[in-house]
N, C-alpha and C positions, 0 to 999 in steps of 0.2 A: 379478500388477500390478504396475507400478514404483510407487516411494513418489513422492509428488507432490513434488520438492524447491522450495525457494522461497528466497525471500531480498531483499535492499536493498542500495540503493546507500548509502555512506557517504562522507567526507570523505577522495577521493582513494584510494577503495578498494569492495569490495562485499563485504558479508556474505551468507554461505549456512547456512541450517539444512537438515540432516539430519534421521534419525530418534531421533538419539542425541547428536549436537554439531553445534556453530553453529562456524563457523569465519571471519574478519575478516581479508582480504589487502589489505596498505594500502601504498603506492607511496611510500615513505622519499623527503626531501628528497635524499639520496644516489644515488635512483633504484634501490635495491634493492626486492627487496618480503619485507615482513613479514608472517608468517601468524602469526594468535593461534589455538589451538583451544580450546573448552571443550565439556565435556558440557554437555546440558541435558536437561530433565525437561519435565513437565508436570503441574500438578494432576488433569490426567483420569486418570494413573496408579492416583494414592491413592483418589479420588472419583468412579466409574463414571459415578455417574449424571451428572456433567459432561460425559459422553460423549454424552448424548443430543442429538436433532437439536433445534437451536433455539437449547439451552444452549450449545454447544459453539462456536458462533462467537461467541459475546460473552467466552469464556476465550480463544479463540485470540486476539481482539482486543486484550485485556488483555496476555499474555502477550508478544504480538508488539511492543507499545508499550514494554514493559520490555524486551524482548531488542534492540529497536532502538535504543533510548537508551541499553543499555550499551556497543552497538557503537561510536553514533555517538563516547560522549564517548572509549572508545578510537583509534578513528581520527582525530579531533582530535587528540590529543595528540602520536599518532604523526605525523600529518601536518603539524605545525608543528615537530617537531624539537624540541620542548620537553616535558622531564617533567613530567607532572602540569599542563599549559596549563590545561586545563580542568577542574576537580573536579567529582564526581558531583553536587556542592550545585548548581552554577551549571548545569547540564544540567537538573536537576529544575526549576529557578528558569525558565530556558529553555522547558521544557516545559509548565509551571505559564502562564506569560504566551501563548504558543502555543493551548495549549487554549483559554485566555481569547479570545483573538483568533479564534478558530475558531467558538466559540460566538456570539458577535457578528457576525460577518460571515454565516456560514452557517445560524444561528437566530433572532438577534434581526433583521437588516435586513431578511431575506426576508419573514419572517413581518409585521414591524410595515408595511413596504410594500404587504405584501399585503391588509393591514388598512386601510389608506387607501384604497383603491379598492373599500370594500366599499360604499359608497353607490352606487356605479357597477356594479360588476360584485357582486350577490348570490350568497348561494348556496354552501353547505360546497364542494363539487364543484371549482366555477369558482373560489372562492380558492384553496384548494391548487393548483389546477393551475399560477395566476399566480405564488404562491408560491414553488412547484418552477421552474417556468421562473426566477425571481429567484435561487432558489438556485444552480442552473446557470450563471446569467450569470455571477456573482458569482464561482464558483467556476473558472471559464475566465478571467475578469480578472484574478483573483488568479494563476494559472499564468502568464498571457502577461506580468503584472507583473514576478514572480521570475525568471522566464526571462532577462529582461534581465542580470541578474546573471554577472558573468563565473564566480564560484564554484559557482553553482547550474547553468551551464551546463556544468561539469564532472561534476556531480553527476548531470546526467541523460546524460549519456555514458556513464557508470559502469552506471546504471540500463538503458542500452542495452543492455551489455556482458552485464549480469547476465542479460537475455532470450535474448540471445543463445545464451550456453553454457544454459541451461534447454533451448531451442528445439531445439539441437543433439543433446543426450542424448537428448531425446525424442522423436527421429525417429531413436535409435539410431545416432548418426553416430561415428565418430572426432574425438575430443575435441582436435583441432588449433587453432592460433589462423587457420591457414587455413581451415581447415573451417567454423568456427564464424562466421568473418565472411559468410559465404554466408546465414547465415539472420535471421531479423526480429528488428528490435528490440521488436515488439509479443508480446505475451503473454495469453492469455483470464484466466487467475490474477492479473493484475497487481492491487497494491492501488486503483491510478486506476480501473479498471472496478469495482472493489467501490464505490469512492466514490461514482459516478454509479449503481450498482442501487441503493445507500440513497438516493440522490434521488427514485429512483423509486418504490421501496417506500414512502417517507415521505410520498410525495402519496395513494398509495392506502388508508394507516394512520390518516394525521390525518384524512382525508376520512369517516372512519364515526364521527370527534367529536362533528360538527357541530356551530353556531355558537357560539362562544367568545367571552368578553371577550380582551382582548389580553393581558393577563399571564399569561392562562391558557395562552392559546395559545401562548408562549414557554415556557413552565414545560412544558407539555406534549412540546413536541416534545423538549426535556432529557431528562423523565421516562423516556420511549418510545425514547428511543436504544436499550437495550441491545435491545428486542423488533426494532426496523429492523435493526438490527445482525446478529441471530439470524437471521432470516429471509433478507437480503442474504447473507448466509455460505453458505447452503444453496444460493442460486441461483446462486452464483458454483462450488461444490463440482458442481455437477448441470451445468452449460453448461462446464467445464472437463471433467467425466468423459465427455460427451457431445456434444466440439466438433464431432465430424466429420460430425451430423446437420445438415440445413440448418436447422431451428428454431433451435437452440443458435446457429447461425452469425449469425441472424439475428438474435438477441435479443443477443450477446454485440459485433456489428459496432460499435454506439456506443460502447462502451467502448476499443473499440481505437482508432478515431479519435480518443477525446480523447489515449489515451496518445501520439500524435503529438506532444502538446505536452510531454510530461514525458518523452521517451525521447529521443534524439540517437545517431547513429551513433559508435560510439566507435573510437578508432584502435587496432592493434595492439597496444600496450602496456597498452590500459585492458584489451582482451580478453583479454591473459594475467593480468593482478590477477584476471579473474573467475574464470579456468582454476582459477589458485592457490586462492581460495577455495572452489572446487568439491571439488577433489580429498579433502580432508581427510573430509567430512562423508558420503562415499558410504557405502550399505551394507558391513559386511563380506558379505564374497566377489565385489563391485562392484567393477571400476576403470574406469579410463579407458583405451578404447584407445588 
């Protein structure tokens, strides 16, 4: 079974992760491509219990956030052409503000909005369905708004390039720019699909809590996020592994539709960058045809 490679779009580039290394390829201001390769490990290798289902999803999420922040720091500094234009401290502060905004937009506002309708729509299940609908609506509105920014459009194009390369590799295709461009910008293991599954799973989990005071409703959403993330990760892994089966395709379809908002067709230069990021992370013995 092939290793399930993954990555993310960064500033003017792509980060790819393999079993032992991660590589960030960035298009520099002079139009050359810089590739930075580093070894990566996981705490699960030292603490085997963290490989257990439902626990591993939380570990992957935390490690991916840390790896993604480091890659963004590197790409931002290189893309601007200024050494240390963005320090790790500034990126940590930015990430903290982003997480705070995420809690406000996707935990506090949807929960408070649904609570305001309690007198009109009573019942735990109905309340959580409304809350989930609010959360999805806020998420889509947020993506639509930021997608209007030119810098974000570029990131979404590199996101599409990342998916195209991985799709071509998983299809056994020769990895050239022209071949990669034939593949879809959508992929079932994308983080966008993961977020949508998180929202659906959260409705089911939170419905089991019964009626709650508003403050506890909001706090419980935050405290139970690791459980929701762990379950969601297992569902994403399962759907990716059995994507050829019709039931999995049906379950994954909403996440793929949502990816149409977070990916854009890349140009050949962006695909070239994604390929350059992918080459160093292949397992020993593998190579791009």
